[in-house]
N, C-alpha and C positions, 0 to 999 in steps of 0.2 A: 504494500500500500504506500502511496506517495501523498504527502501532506505539504501544503505551502501556507506559510503565514505571510500575509500581505499587509503592508502599511504604506504610508506615503513616503517617509524618508528612509525606512529600513535601517534606522540608527539606534533604536531603543526597544520598543514593544515587540516588534517582530523578531528582532535578534534574541531577546530574552526568551520569547516563546520557542524559537528554534532550539536554543540551548536546553531549555527544560524538556522539550519533546524528545530530543535525542537522548537525554539522560534517563527520562522515565520510560521511554520505549525499551531501552536496554534493561532497566530494572524490572519491567513487566514482561520481558522476554518477547516483545513484539517486533516483527520484521517490518520496519518502517523506513522509508527514505524521507527525510525532513529537510525542507527548504524554507528560506525566507527571501523576500524581495520587496522592492518599493516602486511605486508608480513614479516617484521623483526622488531617487536615492540621494542621500547625503554623501559627503566626501568620506566620512569615517563614522564608526560606531561611537556613540556618546560615551566618554570615559566613565561617567557615572554608572552606565549600564554594565560595563565590564566590572567595575568595582563592586556593585551590589550583587552581581551574580557570583563573584568570587566569595562573597560572604556566605553563599549557599553551597560553596564547594564546586561550582561549575565555571569553567574557564571558557569564555567566548571571545577571548582576545585575538584568536586566529580567524574569526569570522569577519566579514566585511560587507558593506552595503552593496546590493545587487539590483540591477534593473529587472523588470518582469521578463525581458527577453533573455536574460542570463540563466534562467531556470527552465526546465522542461514543463512549462505551464500546461500544455495540452495533454500531458500524461498524468496530471493530478487526479487523485480520487477524492480529495477533500481540500478545499481552499477556505482558509479562515482569514477574514479581514479584521483588522484591529483598530480601525478608526473610520470616521465618517468619510474623510477624503478618499481613502482607499476603496471604501465600499462603492462610491460613485465611479471611481476611475478604474476599478478592477474589472478586467474583461470576464465575460461569462464563458465558462469552459464546458462544452457539451459533455454530459456524463459525470461531471464532478459535482459532488455535494458541496454546497456553500453554506458557511456559517458566518455570523458577524458578532464579534466581541467588541462592543463600543467602549473603549478605554481612553482615558485622558492621556495626552502626550507629555511624558515627563521631560522630554528634551526641550519643550517649549515653556516649562515652568520657570518662573522668575523668582528669585529669592537668594538668600545667602547660600553658601556651599552646603552647609548642614541642612538647611530647609530643602534644597534641591535633592540631596541624598535621601532625605526622609520621604519625599514625594516619589522618588524612584523606587524606594523600598515598598511603598504602598502598592504601586502599579505592579512591581515584580511579584509581590505576594498574591495579588489577584490573578495574575497570569499563571502562577504556579498552581493555584487552586483549580483553575479552569483546565490546565493541561492534565493534571492528575485525574480530574473527572473524565476528560476525553479518553485518557489511556485506560481507565477502568471500563468505560463503555466499549472501547475497541477490544479489550481483553474478553469481555463477555460475549461479543460477537464471534470471536475466534472459538470460544467454547461451544457456542450454539451450532 
């Protein structure tokens, strides 16, 4: 099964989702190919995303923002958009199930460094909860 997490900048939410999905797919013994991409990718991953994921023991520092054309979009079984902008600009892929997780963009959050990190942690934790739920659902389908 192939899953793509799509966001506008592919610098925070979708990168964290990709990291969690790869981690939990392995933990749940699921055979998944996990991708992320952006409709308008940033130049780099937000350093705060890398930092807060490391706090969870997941290293996403080797990941990088990608365009939709950089991933095998037409081969996806499941596409999850993580923001309103991506939902509107994400192409429809015939045969792919599509979900939308409307999450605030931590990269756009303004505040002190600590306030930004705290906001990144909140979004990270919500993504982790949703990814775990998704992995549990996929594990049940494999059993059925």
